[in-house]
C-alpha positions, 0 to 999 in steps of 0.5 A, a space after each residue: 500500500 505504501 508503494 502505491 501511495 508513493 507513486 500516486 503522490 509523486 508522479 503527478 501531485 494533482 492526479 486523481 486516483 480512480 479505483 475499480 474494485 469489487 470491495 468498496 470498503 477495502 484499504 485501497 478504496 479508502 485511499 482513492 479519490 473516486 471508487 467505482 464499485 463493480 458489484 463484486 460479482 460471483 466468480 463462475 469458476 467451479 472451484 471458486 478460485 480463479 477470477 473469471 467474472 470479476 476480470 470480465 467486469 473490470 475489462 468492460 468497465 475499463 474499456 468504457 472509461 477509455 472510450 469515453 475519455 477518447 471521445 472527451 479529449 478528441 483522440 484521433 487516429 493520428 494520435 493513436 498511430 503515434 503510440 502504435 507505430 508498427 504492426 497491424 494496429 499501427 498500419 490500420 491507424 495510418 490508413 
């Protein structure tokens, strides 16, 4: 926990720490500026061990946040191409 706090506070002092979690009462959640609760879905792993449902929910929530932010800041194909300069995605971004 101390390492995370150090990174968050020293990388960019004014940056907001947004947490995506299934445990809103956790110690980490208490440190976040914003906590987005995923609902703590029950895992479908028959052993109850492997994170299955929770990782899917996190991926969907993360994708939604990325798309909304891209729209908000006007992120373009040209900007995308700067970051993916080779391979299939880089070539598609340059078309």
